[in-house]
C-alpha positions as CSV (number, residue, x, y, z in Angstrom):
1,M,6.9,85.5,-19.2
2,K,7.4,88.2,-21.5
3,R,8.3,87.2,-25.2
4,V,11.6,88.3,-26.4
5,T,11.7,90.5,-29.4
6,I,14.3,91.4,-32.0
7,Q,14.6,94.8,-30.5
8,D,15.3,93.3,-27.0
9,I,18.3,91.3,-28.5
10,A,19.4,94.5,-30.2
11,D,19.5,96.3,-27.3
12,E,21.3,93.7,-25.3
13,L,24.2,93.5,-27.7
14,G,24.4,97.3,-28.7
15,V,23.6,96.5,-32.4
16,S,20.9,97.8,-34.6
17,R,17.6,96.0,-35.1
18,N,18.2,95.5,-38.6
19,T,21.4,93.6,-37.9
20,V,19.6,91.3,-35.7
21,S,17.0,90.6,-38.3
22,K,19.5,89.8,-40.9
23,A,21.2,87.3,-38.7
24,I,18.0,85.6,-37.7
25,N,16.7,85.5,-41.3
26,N,20.1,84.4,-42.9
27,A,20.3,87.5,-45.0
28,D,23.4,88.6,-46.8
29,G,25.8,91.4,-45.7
30,L,26.5,90.2,-42.5
31,A,30.0,88.9,-40.9
32,E,29.6,85.1,-39.9
33,A,31.2,86.1,-36.6
34,T,28.5,88.7,-36.0
35,R,25.8,86.3,-37.0
36,E,26.7,83.5,-34.7
37,K,27.2,86.0,-31.8
38,I,23.5,87.3,-32.5
39,L,22.1,83.7,-32.7
40,Q,23.8,82.5,-29.4
41,K,22.6,85.7,-27.6
42,A,19.0,85.0,-29.0
43,T,18.9,81.5,-27.9
44,E,20.3,82.4,-24.4
45,M,17.6,85.1,-24.2
46,G,14.7,82.5,-25.3
47,Y,14.0,84.2,-28.6
48,K,11.7,81.6,-30.5
49,Q,10.7,83.0,-33.7
50,F,13.9,82.0,-35.9
51,S,13.5,82.0,-39.7
52,Y,16.8,80.5,-39.9
53,I,18.8,78.6,-37.1
54,N,22.2,76.9,-37.4
55,A,22.9,73.5,-36.0
56,Q,24.3,74.7,-32.6
57,T,21.2,77.2,-32.1
58,A,18.7,74.3,-33.3
59,H,20.5,71.9,-30.5
60,A,20.2,74.6,-27.9
61,L,16.5,75.1,-28.6
62,E,15.7,71.3,-28.6
63,Q,17.4,70.9,-25.4
64,E,15.6,73.8,-23.5
65,T,12.1,73.1,-25.2
66,R,9.8,70.8,-23.4
67,H,6.9,69.0,-25.1
68,K,3.9,70.3,-24.3
69,G,1.4,68.5,-26.2
70,D,-0.1,68.2,-29.7
71,I,-2.2,70.8,-31.7
72,A,-4.5,69.2,-34.1
73,L,-4.9,70.6,-37.8
74,L,-8.4,69.8,-39.3
75,F,-8.8,70.4,-43.1
76,G,-11.2,69.2,-45.6
77,D,-9.6,69.4,-49.0
78,T,-6.0,68.5,-49.9
79,I,-3.4,71.1,-49.7
80,D,-0.8,70.8,-52.3
81,N,2.1,73.1,-53.0
82,S,0.2,75.2,-55.5
83,H,-2.0,76.2,-52.4
84,F,-0.9,79.4,-50.5
85,A,-1.4,77.3,-47.3
86,S,1.4,74.9,-48.0
87,L,4.3,77.3,-46.9
88,M,2.1,79.0,-44.1
89,L,1.7,75.4,-42.4
90,D,5.3,74.4,-43.0
91,K,6.2,77.7,-41.0
92,L,3.6,77.2,-38.5
93,K,4.6,73.7,-37.7
94,M,8.3,75.1,-37.1
95,E,7.2,77.8,-34.8
96,L,4.9,75.6,-32.9
97,S,7.7,73.2,-32.4
98,Q,9.7,75.9,-30.8
99,W,7.2,76.5,-28.2
100,G,6.9,72.7,-27.5
101,Y,3.9,71.8,-29.6
102,T,3.6,69.3,-32.2
103,L,1.2,69.7,-35.0
104,I,-0.7,66.7,-36.3
105,S,-2.7,66.7,-39.5
106,H,-6.0,65.1,-39.8
107,R,-8.2,65.2,-43.0
108,V,-11.9,65.3,-42.5
109,E,-13.8,63.0,-44.9
110,R,-17.0,63.7,-46.8
111,D,-18.7,61.0,-44.5
112,N,-17.2,63.1,-41.4
113,F,-18.9,66.2,-42.6
114,L,-22.3,64.4,-43.5
115,C,-22.4,62.5,-40.3
116,C,-20.7,65.3,-38.0
117,T,-18.1,62.9,-36.7
118,L,-14.6,63.5,-36.0
119,P,-11.7,61.7,-38.1
120,F,-10.9,58.3,-37.0
121,T,-7.1,59.5,-36.3
122,F,-8.3,62.5,-34.1
123,D,-8.7,61.9,-30.2
124,P,-9.6,65.3,-28.7
125,K,-8.5,64.1,-25.5
126,E,-5.0,64.0,-26.9
127,A,-4.9,67.7,-28.1
128,Q,-4.2,70.9,-26.5
129,A,-6.0,73.0,-29.3
130,I,-7.6,72.7,-32.8
131,I,-6.7,74.5,-36.0
132,C,-9.5,74.5,-38.7
133,F,-8.1,75.2,-41.8
134,E,-10.6,76.2,-44.8
135,M,-13.4,74.2,-42.9
136,F,-16.6,75.9,-44.5
137,D,-19.4,73.6,-43.0
138,R,-21.0,75.7,-40.3
139,S,-22.7,72.7,-38.6
140,Y,-19.5,71.1,-38.3
141,D,-17.6,73.9,-37.3
142,E,-19.9,74.4,-34.4
143,M,-19.5,70.7,-33.4
144,I,-15.9,71.3,-33.3
145,C,-16.3,74.5,-31.1
146,A,-18.3,72.3,-28.6
147,L,-15.5,70.1,-27.9
148,G,-14.3,72.6,-25.1
149,L,-10.9,72.9,-26.8
150,P,-9.1,76.1,-27.9
151,V,-9.9,76.6,-31.6
152,L,-8.5,78.6,-34.4
153,F,-10.1,78.9,-37.8
154,V,-8.0,80.0,-40.8
155,D,-10.9,81.3,-43.0
156,G,-14.1,79.8,-42.3
157,P,-17.9,80.0,-43.1
158,N,-19.4,83.1,-44.5
159,K,-21.0,85.7,-42.1
160,R,-23.3,87.0,-44.5
161,D,-26.1,86.6,-41.9
162,G,-24.1,88.0,-39.0
163,I,-23.6,84.7,-37.5
164,D,-20.3,84.1,-35.9
165,L,-18.4,81.1,-34.4
166,P,-17.1,81.0,-30.6
167,A,-13.4,81.1,-31.6
168,D,-10.6,83.0,-32.9
169,Q,-10.3,83.5,-36.5
170,L,-7.6,84.5,-38.9
171,Y,-7.9,85.7,-42.3
172,M,-5.8,87.6,-44.8
173,D,-6.8,91.2,-45.7
174,N,-9.4,90.6,-48.4
175,T,-10.4,94.3,-48.6
176,T,-7.6,96.8,-49.2
177,A,-6.0,95.4,-52.3
178,I,-9.3,94.8,-53.9
179,T,-10.3,98.4,-53.2
180,R,-7.0,99.8,-54.4
181,F,-7.5,97.6,-57.6
182,V,-11.1,98.8,-58.5
183,N,-10.1,102.4,-57.9
184,D,-7.3,101.9,-60.3
185,M,-9.4,100.5,-62.7
186,L,-11.7,103.2,-62.5
187,S,-9.0,106.0,-62.9
188,R,-8.2,104.5,-66.0
189,G,-11.5,104.6,-67.4
190,K,-12.7,101.0,-67.0
191,R,-16.4,101.3,-65.5
192,R,-17.7,98.1,-66.4
193,I,-16.2,95.7,-63.8
194,G,-17.5,92.5,-62.7
195,F,-16.8,89.6,-60.2
196,I,-16.7,85.8,-60.6
197,G,-17.0,83.7,-57.3
198,D,-19.3,82.1,-55.0
199,Y,-19.4,84.8,-52.0
200,E,-21.2,82.2,-49.9
201,H,-18.2,79.6,-50.5
202,C,-16.4,81.1,-47.5
203,Q,-15.8,84.3,-45.6
204,S,-12.8,85.3,-47.6
205,F,-14.6,85.0,-50.8
206,F,-17.4,87.0,-49.1
207,E,-15.2,89.7,-47.7
208,R,-13.5,90.0,-51.4
209,Y,-17.0,90.5,-53.1
210,A,-18.1,92.9,-50.5
211,A,-14.8,95.0,-51.0
212,F,-15.7,94.9,-54.7
213,R,-19.2,96.3,-54.3
214,C,-18.2,98.6,-51.7
215,A,-15.5,100.3,-53.6
216,M,-17.7,100.6,-56.7
217,L,-20.5,102.2,-54.4
218,M,-18.0,104.6,-52.7
219,A,-16.7,105.7,-56.2
220,G,-20.3,106.2,-57.6
221,A,-19.8,103.6,-60.3
222,P,-23.0,101.2,-60.8
223,V,-22.4,97.6,-60.5
224,D,-23.8,95.8,-63.5
225,E,-25.5,92.6,-62.2
226,R,-24.9,90.7,-65.1
227,F,-21.5,90.7,-64.7
228,C,-21.4,89.2,-61.1
229,V,-21.0,85.6,-61.7
230,K,-21.8,83.5,-58.5
231,L,-20.3,80.3,-59.9
232,L,-17.4,78.0,-59.1
233,N,-18.0,75.0,-61.4
234,P,-16.0,75.2,-64.6
235,D,-18.7,73.7,-66.8
236,Q,-21.3,76.2,-65.2
237,L,-19.0,79.1,-65.7
238,A,-18.6,78.1,-69.5
239,I,-22.3,78.1,-70.0
240,R,-22.7,81.3,-68.2
241,L,-20.2,83.4,-69.8
242,G,-21.2,82.1,-73.2
243,E,-24.7,83.1,-72.6
244,M,-23.6,86.8,-72.1
245,D,-24.5,89.1,-74.7
246,A,-21.7,91.7,-73.4
247,L,-18.5,91.3,-71.2
248,P,-17.3,93.6,-68.8
249,E,-13.8,95.4,-69.3
250,V,-12.3,93.8,-66.1
251,F,-13.2,90.6,-63.9
252,I,-12.2,90.5,-60.4
253,C,-11.8,86.9,-59.4
254,A,-12.5,85.2,-55.8
255,N,-8.9,83.2,-56.2
256,D,-6.6,82.7,-58.9
257,F,-8.1,79.2,-59.8
258,V,-11.1,80.8,-60.6
259,A,-9.5,83.3,-62.8
260,R,-7.5,80.5,-64.6
261,D,-10.8,78.8,-65.5
262,A,-12.5,81.9,-66.6
263,I,-9.6,82.9,-68.8
264,Y,-9.7,79.4,-70.4
265,V,-13.3,79.6,-71.0
266,L,-13.0,82.9,-72.8
267,R,-10.2,82.0,-74.9
268,K,-12.3,79.1,-76.2
269,L,-14.9,82.0,-76.9
270,G,-12.4,83.6,-79.1
271,K,-11.7,86.2,-76.4
272,S,-8.1,87.6,-75.5
273,V,-6.9,88.6,-72.0
274,P,-5.9,91.2,-71.6
275,G,-6.9,92.3,-75.4
276,D,-10.6,92.1,-74.9
277,I,-10.9,91.9,-71.2
278,L,-8.8,92.5,-68.1
279,F,-8.3,90.0,-65.0
280,C,-7.3,90.0,-61.4
281,G,-7.2,87.1,-59.1
282,F,-6.2,86.3,-55.4
283,D,-3.6,84.4,-53.7
284,D,-0.6,84.8,-55.8
285,S,-0.5,81.2,-56.4
286,P,2.6,79.4,-58.3
287,N,0.4,79.0,-61.3
288,S,-0.4,82.7,-61.4
289,R,3.3,83.7,-62.3
290,I,3.8,80.9,-65.0
291,M,0.3,81.1,-67.0
292,T,-0.2,83.1,-70.1
293,P,-0.7,85.8,-69.5
294,T,0.7,86.0,-66.1
295,L,-2.0,87.1,-63.6
296,T,-2.4,90.3,-61.7
297,T,-3.3,88.9,-58.2
298,V,-3.0,89.7,-54.5
299,H,-0.2,88.2,-52.6
300,I,-0.8,86.7,-49.2
301,H,2.3,86.9,-46.9
302,T,2.1,83.4,-45.7
303,Q,5.0,83.8,-42.9
304,I,3.2,86.5,-41.2
305,M,-0.1,84.5,-41.1
306,A,1.8,81.5,-39.8
307,I,3.2,83.9,-37.0
308,S,-0.2,85.4,-36.3
309,A,-1.6,81.7,-36.2
310,M,0.8,80.9,-33.5
311,D,0.3,83.9,-31.3
312,L,-3.5,83.4,-31.4
313,L,-3.1,79.6,-30.5
314,I,-0.4,80.1,-27.8
315,S,-2.3,82.9,-26.1
316,R,-5.6,81.0,-26.2
317,I,-4.2,78.2,-24.7
318,E,-2.4,80.1,-21.8
319,Q,-5.4,82.6,-21.5
320,P,-8.7,80.4,-22.2
321,S,-10.8,83.4,-20.9
322,L,-9.9,86.0,-23.5
323,H,-12.3,87.4,-25.7
324,Y,-12.4,86.0,-29.2
325,R,-10.3,87.6,-31.9
326,I,-10.5,88.1,-35.5
327,V,-7.0,89.0,-37.2
328,H,-6.4,90.0,-40.5
329,T,-2.9,89.8,-42.0
330,E,-1.4,92.3,-44.6
331,T,-1.9,91.6,-48.4
332,E,-0.3,93.2,-51.4
333,L,-1.6,93.9,-55.0
334,I,0.7,92.5,-57.8
335,Y,0.4,93.9,-61.3
336,R,1.0,91.4,-64.1
337,D,0.4,90.8,-67.8
338,S,-3.4,90.3,-67.3
339,T,-4.1,93.8,-66.7
340,Q,-1.6,95.7,-69.2
341,I,-3.3,98.6,-70.5
342,E,-2.2,100.2,-73.8
């Protein structure tokens, strides 16, 4: 069955696509009667991807949506409100429910990884598909892929050796914003640029590190290996930074939490940000907006990631013989105080 789009609804009612989008997203500047008319028509046509629905629309969707089964979400680390995934998973859960699926979370404990066993709460016979969220143990991931269920990885183990998994994969764009940032810094005369983060930790970190190195290479700017710090542990980071006889002008960090730790260490060493060194993180976590200085970072569009995850899952369930897909969703470079240049 063809998926109904915003444009289909607009064509049916003879209104603009923007008007339909405002109604579905509960945006301002729209008469309530018009909003109700659009939501009603969208429901009648079988539109599923509501960001906003009123009680009447929700009831209609509930009546027409038949439960099709459970989708298992496997994750290793706790996902709290400071993690970019929190909003993404909330949106994904809502989207899947409108297609008749229930998202059930299962935490994979340390012993599960060590023994390559499934969480006791998870029975593969009860699941229609599996989402592995930030599961970076390749052996464990291969075991999950061998269960015979559709599998989607949201991020995954690094592929520096060219080894891939037999599953669909979803990532944020880890390349474009980093490449732009490097070129922006070079254009401002900053030649000594470094990177902090373990690029073997996961594929996203590897892609961010590779983007940094590639951007420097393409610009003809040498990478000083002294400024490439492959560490995640804050204690090790403090030792490494303290031992440096010189610092770069700019540090790119694998994510915002690595940047926060590094800024804290440098502050204890008597260095200021952005006075002595500039910083860029990744993820646009809530902490990046309230820390001092506020952190230049890369914003992940969690709503788009959720919609993309749903599309990959539903299409895989309905067409299991499809070739495996690797999808990257748009990201956006956000400049803040940590890269202020006089």
